[in-house]
C-alpha positions as CSV (number, residue, x, y, z in Angstrom):
1,M,76.2,214.5,-112.8
2,K,76.1,211.5,-110.4
3,N,72.4,211.1,-111.0
4,L,72.9,211.1,-114.7
5,F,75.3,208.1,-114.5
6,L,72.9,206.3,-112.3
7,I,70.1,206.8,-114.8
8,I,72.3,205.4,-117.6
9,L,73.2,202.4,-115.6
10,M,69.6,201.7,-114.6
11,A,68.5,202.1,-118.2
12,I,71.0,199.7,-119.6
13,G,70.4,197.1,-117.0
14,S,72.5,195.4,-114.4
15,I,76.2,195.4,-115.2
16,S,78.7,192.8,-114.0
17,Y,82.4,193.1,-114.5
18,G,84.0,191.0,-117.1
19,Q,84.7,191.0,-120.8
20,A,82.8,193.1,-123.3
21,N,80.2,191.3,-125.4
22,E,79.4,192.2,-129.0
23,K,76.3,194.4,-128.3
24,I,76.6,198.2,-128.9
25,T,74.1,200.8,-127.7
26,T,73.5,204.4,-128.7
27,I,72.0,206.7,-126.1
28,E,70.5,210.2,-126.6
29,F,69.3,212.6,-124.0
30,V,66.6,214.9,-125.1
31,E,65.1,218.1,-123.5
32,I,61.5,218.9,-124.1
33,L,61.3,222.6,-125.0
34,N,58.6,225.2,-124.1
35,N,56.4,222.7,-122.2
36,N,55.6,220.9,-125.4
37,K,55.5,217.4,-123.7
38,N,52.5,216.2,-125.8
39,E,54.2,217.2,-129.1
40,A,57.5,215.5,-128.0
41,L,55.9,212.3,-126.8
42,F,53.7,212.0,-130.0
43,Y,56.8,212.6,-132.1
44,F,58.9,210.0,-130.5
45,Q,56.1,207.4,-130.2
46,N,54.9,207.9,-133.8
47,N,58.3,208.3,-135.5
48,W,61.3,207.2,-133.5
49,K,59.5,204.2,-131.9
50,V,57.7,203.1,-135.1
51,L,61.1,203.1,-137.0
52,R,62.6,200.9,-134.2
53,D,59.7,198.5,-134.2
54,K,60.3,198.0,-137.9
55,A,64.0,197.8,-137.4
56,T,63.5,195.1,-134.8
57,A,61.2,193.1,-137.1
58,K,63.8,193.3,-139.9
59,N,66.7,192.3,-137.5
60,Y,68.4,195.7,-138.1
61,I,68.6,196.3,-134.3
62,Q,68.4,194.1,-131.3
63,S,66.2,196.3,-129.1
64,Y,65.4,199.8,-128.1
65,Q,64.0,201.8,-125.1
66,L,62.1,205.1,-125.0
67,L,62.3,206.4,-121.5
68,E,60.9,209.4,-119.7
69,T,62.4,210.9,-116.6
70,Q,62.1,214.1,-114.5
71,K,64.2,217.0,-115.4
72,S,66.6,218.3,-112.8
73,D,69.3,221.0,-112.5
74,D,72.1,218.5,-113.1
75,A,70.2,216.4,-115.7
76,P,68.1,218.8,-117.8
77,F,66.5,216.2,-120.0
78,Q,63.2,214.4,-119.9
79,I,63.6,211.7,-122.6
80,I,66.3,209.0,-123.0
81,L,66.4,207.2,-126.3
82,M,68.4,203.9,-126.4
83,T,69.0,201.6,-129.4
84,T,71.0,198.4,-129.0
85,Y,72.6,196.5,-131.9
86,Q,73.6,192.9,-131.7
87,N,77.1,193.5,-133.0
88,K,79.4,195.8,-134.9
89,K,78.1,194.8,-138.3
90,Q,74.5,195.7,-137.3
91,Y,75.8,198.9,-135.8
92,D,77.8,199.9,-138.8
93,Q,74.8,199.4,-141.1
94,R,72.5,201.6,-138.9
95,E,72.4,204.7,-141.1
96,K,71.7,202.7,-144.3
97,H,69.0,200.7,-142.6
98,F,67.3,203.6,-141.0
99,Q,67.4,205.6,-144.2
100,E,65.6,202.7,-145.9
101,L,63.0,202.6,-143.2
102,I,62.5,206.4,-143.2
103,K,61.9,206.3,-147.0
104,Q,59.2,203.6,-146.5
105,S,57.6,205.5,-143.5
106,G,55.5,207.9,-145.5
107,G,56.9,211.0,-143.9
108,L,57.2,212.6,-140.5
109,K,54.1,212.3,-138.2
110,L,53.5,215.4,-136.0
111,L,50.7,216.2,-133.5
112,N,50.2,219.7,-134.9
113,D,52.0,222.2,-137.0
114,K,54.9,222.6,-134.6
115,K,58.2,221.5,-136.0
116,P,60.5,219.2,-134.0
117,T,63.0,222.0,-133.4
118,E,60.3,223.8,-131.5
119,F,59.5,221.0,-129.0
120,R,62.7,218.9,-128.6
121,K,66.4,219.4,-128.3
122,S,69.1,216.7,-128.2
123,L,71.4,217.7,-125.4
124,F,74.0,215.0,-126.0
125,S,74.4,211.5,-127.1
126,K,76.8,208.6,-126.8
127,D,77.5,206.2,-129.7
128,S,79.4,202.9,-129.5
129,V,78.5,202.2,-125.9
130,K,79.8,198.7,-125.2
131,H,78.1,196.1,-123.0
132,W,79.9,194.0,-120.4
133,N,79.2,190.5,-119.4
């Protein structure tokens, strides 16, 4: 578990102690199932990342990160997804904004006929992660 927290801290960036700023981040930890790394990476790069590129361009989010790591016994995930919002207003509108972008996307892009549930599993996520100055 100690390694998990180190990964989170490194992914968010350096943290100094002080008052919280307005940024809010969501973090999701994803396990690749059945050695389907190609399917999972294609899925996240051509769906999740594309939506966040569009969300960044429309100022719906501040930034995002799509990270890959080695699976271990105490951290059984290989993908970390992070989306950062400038403030609570942007964060509160996330579902509305992403639904809009999903409708415009033209549908789910997959590498082959495997469905997302066959190659990826969200182990856990954290919403409303606050940043510190």
